[in-house]
C-alpha positions, 0 to 999 in steps of 0.5 A: 201463662196461667197463674199457677205456672207463673208461681212455679217459675217464680218459685224456681227462680227463688230457689236458684237465687237462694243457692247463688246467694248462699254461696256468697254468704259462705264466701263471707264467712270463709273470708272472716274465718281466715282471721281465726287462723291468722290470730294465733299464727301472728302471735307465734311468728311475730311474738306480739300480744293478744291485743296486737294480734286481734288488730287483724280483725280490727283492720278487717271490720274497720272497712265497714265503717269507712265504706259501708254508707258509700256502698249504697251509692255504688249499688244505686249506680251499678246494681246489686250484681255488679257490686257483688262481682266487684267485692270478690275482686277486692277479696282477691287483692286482699288475699294476694297481699297476705303472701308478701305480708308473710314473706316480709313478716310485716304486721302493717302489711297484714293489716293492709291486706285485712283492710282490703279484704274487709272492703270486699266484705263491706260491698258484698254484705251491703248488697246481699243482706238487703237483697235477701231481705227484700227478695220476698215477703218481709214477714219471712225475711228472717227465715231466708236469712237463716238459710243464708246464716247456715251457709255463712257460719258453716264457712267460719271453721273451714279456713283453719281446717283447709289451711291445715290440710293443704299445709299439712301441719297444725297451726302451732307448727306453721310458718308464714312460708307455708301459707302461700299455696293455700292463699293462691287457691283461695284467690282463684276460688274467689275470682271464680265466684266474682265471675259467677256473680256477674253472669248469674240470673239474679234479678234486680229487686226493690223494696216496697215503696222504693220507687218514687212513683210507688211511695204511697205503698209505704206511707210511713216513709213517704213523707220522710226527708232523711234516713235519720228520721227512722228511730227503729232503724237507728236503734237496730243499727246499734243492736247490730253493732253490739251483736256483730261484736259479740258474735265475732268474739264467739266465732273468732276466738275459739282457736285462741281460747283453746290455746289459752286453755292449753287444749290439744289440737286447738283448731278442732274447737273452731267448730263449736260456735258454728255448730251452735249457730247452725242449730239456731238457724234451723230453729229459725227456718222451722219456726219463723214466721209460722209459730214464732214472730221475728221479734219473739225469736230475738227475745229468746235469742238474747236470753239464751246468749246472756245465760251462755255468757255467764256460764262461760265465765263461771264454769270450770275452764276445761268445759267453759269453752263448750258454753261459747257454743251456747252464746253462738246458739243465742246469736244465731237468730239475731242477725236474721231478726234484727235486719227485717225489724230494722229495715221495715217501712224504709221505702225509698230509703231502703238502700241507704238503710241497708248500707247504714246497717252494714256500717254497724258491722264495725262492731266486729273490729272494736269489741274483739280488740277490747276482748283482747285487752281484757284477756291480757289483763284478766284472763281469757275466761273473764274476758267473756263478761264483755258479752253480757251488757251487749246482749242486754241491749239487744234484749231491749231492742227485741222487746221495745226498740224495734216498735218505735216510730215517729 
């Protein structure tokens, strides 16, 4: 086989891998998007506060804190593909528990179901994100992650619409009894994805210098003895922690924010943030790395997000919801850019580094709850002030933090 033929085969294999991984990123977004439907449903059916309803997000994302780092040992033991398949099984168990949770009208059982679903999300994120990052050249990782981001964010608004279509009612008219059939359908689809992951042709991949006999290929990591000796990674974990928190607010609060503003058909506003993010992802695909570096893209994204956050708070309430889409536009390239910037030069610590990065997704548990408390005290619009300092730190990481080496 000549070199050109070999390159073509590798190209086809890459396309197949990206398609399969894209489906998995869609599943991640779909699973998280279910929360945006559950939050107003729990408020209306259980008569609880905004802060209490946002506990479902807290339960989902707290799983990342507990299982994020152990996921690296699971991946090392059974490989990326089997870890992906395991994650879909966990998803199915969590979604099944939503059915008795509704019948019993039990918030604690809803939280348990969300936690188990979060476990599935943890193992899936811990496997697919490092996988996409090291699947090709690190310089173009943000471009590949942007492709994945489109699939992920397009999935966020699908659950509210899917549930509304299957149930045949708007979210403000739904009862728990109406949700059993759609969740049975969702369980079947996720089990099917688990089977696809298990039998897929995805190859096992490793980062440069990850094998002990190739340590010289990554000299920065070769003499390190601990994952905690990589300051650019640790600062990147904090950046990702802030980012996931504020992105979850931008994506997960849309239906609730529309209801707070007393807008008709609030579920249709769930599309605003994903559309903003998709526009940002498309820009990343076009411009990174040919015209814009990953770090420069992160600088621009942080500035756009800061401006969007301020406009949400300061503009009239009836149009402020559309500026949440500007926040989302700024968020779009943060995940694709932070991952490769933080994962560069980890060598043999790549799997551990990826799992630590996944732990930072717990930001999606803490900051939406904090948003809920601020909303209860100061109103939904003023609650978006929370985003400004978080994006400020991400701007620091883009300008300086990712460059720090010891």
